[in-house]
C-alpha positions in Angstrom: -0.1 -0.2 0.4 3.1 2.1 1.4 4.5 1.2 -2.4 1.3 2.7 -4.2 0.9 5.8 -2.6 4.5 6.3 -3.1 3.9 5.7 -6.8 0.6 8.0 -6.8 2.2 11.0 -4.9 5.0 10.7 -7.6 2.8 10.6 -11.0 0.3 13.3 -9.0 3.7 15.5 -8.4 4.8 15.0 -11.5 2.0 16.2 -13.3 2.1 19.0 -10.9 5.4 20.2 -12.1 4.1 19.6 -15.6 1.5 22.1 -15.2 3.5 24.3 -13.2 6.3 24.4 -15.7 3.9 24.4 -18.5 1.9 27.6 -17.1 5.5 29.2 -16.9 6.2 28.7 -20.0 3.1 30.5 -21.4 3.4 33.4 -19.0 7.0 34.3 -19.8 5.7 33.8 -23.3 2.9 35.9 -23.0 4.9 38.5 -21.4 7.4 38.6 -24.0 4.6 38.3 -26.7 3.1 41.6 -24.3 6.7 43.1 -24.1 7.0 42.9 -27.6 3.9 44.8 -28.9 4.2 47.7 -26.4 7.5 48.2 -28.0 6.0 48.5 -31.2 4.1 50.6 -30.5 6.3 53.0 -28.2 8.4 52.4 -31.9 5.2 53.7 -33.6 4.3 56.6 -31.4 8.3 58.2 -31.1 8.1 57.8 -35.2 4.3 59.5 -35.4 5.7 62.5 -33.4 8.7 62.8 -35.3 6.3 62.7 -39.0 4.1 65.4 -37.2 7.1 67.7 -35.9 8.2 67.5 -39.6 4.9 67.8 -41.0 4.3 70.8 -38.9 7.6 72.5 -39.8 6.5 72.0 -43.6 3.3 73.3 -42.9 5.0 76.6 -41.4 6.8 76.8 -44.6 3.9 76.3 -47.1 2.0 78.7 -45.3 5.2 81.6 -45.7 5.7 80.1 -49.3 1.9 81.1 -49.8 1.9 84.6 -47.8 5.0 85.9 -50.6 4.2 88.8 -53.1 7.0 88.8 -55.3 6.9 89.8 -58.9 8.5 88.2 -61.5 12.2 87.3 -60.5 12.7 89.0 -57.7 15.3 90.8 -56.0 18.7 89.5 -54.8 17.3 90.6 -51.3 13.7 89.1 -51.6 15.3 85.7 -53.1 18.1 85.5 -50.3 14.7 86.3 -47.6 13.2 83.1 -49.2 16.1 80.7 -49.3 17.3 81.7 -46.3 14.0 80.7 -44.5 13.1 77.5 -47.1 16.7 76.5 -45.7 16.0 76.5 -42.3 12.9 75.2 -42.5 13.7 72.3 -45.2 16.8 71.3 -42.2 14.6 71.3 -39.6 11.7 69.0 -41.3 14.9 67.0 -42.9 15.9 66.3 -39.4 12.7 64.7 -37.9 11.8 62.2 -41.2 15.7 61.1 -40.8 14.6 59.3 -37.1 12.0 57.8 -38.8 13.1 53.8 -38.6 13.9 51.7 -41.5 10.5 49.8 -41.1 8.8 53.5 -42.2 11.1 53.9 -44.8 8.1 53.7 -47.0 7.3 57.0 -45.6 11.0 58.6 -45.1 12.4 57.6 -48.5 9.6 59.5 -50.2 9.2 62.3 -48.2 13.0 63.7 -48.0 13.5 62.7 -51.4 10.6 65.6 -52.3 12.6 68.0 -50.3 15.3 67.3 -52.1 13.5 68.6 -55.0 12.9 71.8 -53.5 15.2 73.9 -55.2 16.7 77.7 -54.2 15.2 80.6 -55.9 17.4 82.0 -58.3 15.2 83.8 -60.6 14.6 81.6 -63.0 12.2 80.3 -63.7 10.2 83.3 -62.4 8.1 83.5 -58.6 4.9 82.5 -59.5 6.1 79.5 -61.5 8.4 78.3 -58.5 5.8 79.2 -56.1 3.7 76.5 -57.9 5.9 74.0 -58.2 7.1 74.1 -54.7 3.5 74.2 -53.8 3.3 71.2 -55.3 5.9 69.3 -54.2 5.7 70.7 -50.2 1.7 69.1 -50.4 2.7 65.4 -51.9 5.6 66.0 -49.1 2.6 66.7 -46.1 0.2 63.8 -47.3 2.9 61.1 -46.6 3.5 62.3 -43.5 -0.2 63.6 -42.4 -1.0 59.9 -43.2 1.2 58.3 -41.2 0.7 60.2 -38.5 -3.0 59.1 -39.5 -2.5 55.8 -39.1 -3.7 55.7 -42.9 -2.5 53.4 -45.9 0.9 55.1 -47.8 -0.4 57.1 -50.6 0.9 55.8 -54.1 4.2 57.5 -54.9 3.7 59.8 -58.1 6.5 60.6 -60.3 6.5 64.4 -59.1 9.2 65.4 -62.3 5.3 64.8 -64.5 3.3 66.1 -62.3 5.1 69.2 -62.1 5.7 69.9 -65.8 1.7 68.8 -66.5 0.8 71.2 -63.7 2.8 74.3 -64.6 2.2 74.0 -68.5 -1.5 74.1 -67.2 -0.8 77.8 -64.8 1.0 78.8 -68.1 -1.9 78.9 -70.5 -3.9 80.4 -67.1 -1.9 82.9 -67.1 -1.6 83.9 -70.6 -5.6 83.9 -71.4 -5.6 85.9 -68.6 -3.1 88.4 -70.1 -4.4 87.8 -73.1 -7.7 89.2 -72.0 -6.4 92.1 -70.4 -4.8 93.7 -73.7 -8.0 92.4 -75.6 -10.3 95.0 -72.7 -7.1 97.6 -73.3 -8.2 97.2 -77.1 -11.4 97.8 -76.8 -11.0 101.3 -74.7 -8.1 102.7 -75.7 -6.4 100.5 -78.4 -2.9 98.6 -77.9 0.6 100.3 -78.6 2.9 98.4 -80.8 5.2 97.0 -78.1 1.0 95.6 -76.3 0.2 94.6 -79.9 3.4 92.3 -80.2 3.3 91.0 -76.5 -0.7 90.0 -77.8 0.4 88.2 -80.9 3.2 86.6 -78.8 0.6 85.0 -76.3 -1.8 84.3 -79.3 1.3 82.5 -81.3 1.9 80.6 -77.8 -1.9 79.9 -77.1 -2.8 78.1 -80.8 -4.6 81.3 -81.5 -3.8 82.9 -85.1 -4.6 86.2 -86.1 -5.8 86.5 -89.3 -4.0 87.5 -92.7 -4.3 91.2 -92.8 -6.0 92.2 -89.8 -5.9 95.0 -88.1 -4.0 95.7 -85.4 -7.3 96.6 -82.9 -9.1 94.0 -84.7 -6.5 91.4 -83.8 -6.2 92.1 -79.8 -10.0 92.5 -80.3 -9.9 88.7 -81.2 -8.3 88.2 -77.8 -11.7 88.3 -75.8 -12.4 84.9 -77.6 -9.5 82.6 -76.7 -11.0 79.3 -77.8 -11.5 81.1 -81.3 -9.5 80.0 -84.1 
């Protein structure tokens, strides 16, 4: 009987020991998964905080960009003023983006590339074209950073050289059309001098609105009222 009890005790003790070991293993494994999950959450929160700082800095640069009223190719002073602010804010945003870990390189890489595409302004092209191009690049960078901060899907990467060329082409046509309409109104009111008439002709050629052969200067300028007319 004692031998039987000893064997039973040994079996129960072994089962209890195995249960304790298994329970401990599950506890350790659960703690490991929990710690790993917490580390990932902390890493993501830190990365999103850095992306938010970059987002805020680029938003400040965009607001500054849109507040400028430079004309044409500007002056040495206006170009220097812009380039100084651009350099400071781009460097600040760049530093925050660089802190994003490799696991978030699909956001980090495009954002850094877009910042590298924002060039200094040296007067060529003129300000309104430079402003339009810079605004496109800032908007794209803000989209990547903003969606990352929100936890949304990474946006599709676009070929910005093509986007910029197409957009600037559309803007140029709008600007030329508006200028041609202004010249047409001036022609109706007081006529155009030789220089303005030559400018109106160049605009019509650029827009594909060729004047009729033998048309009088005032009549040709008047035709600019209908930019879509052939």
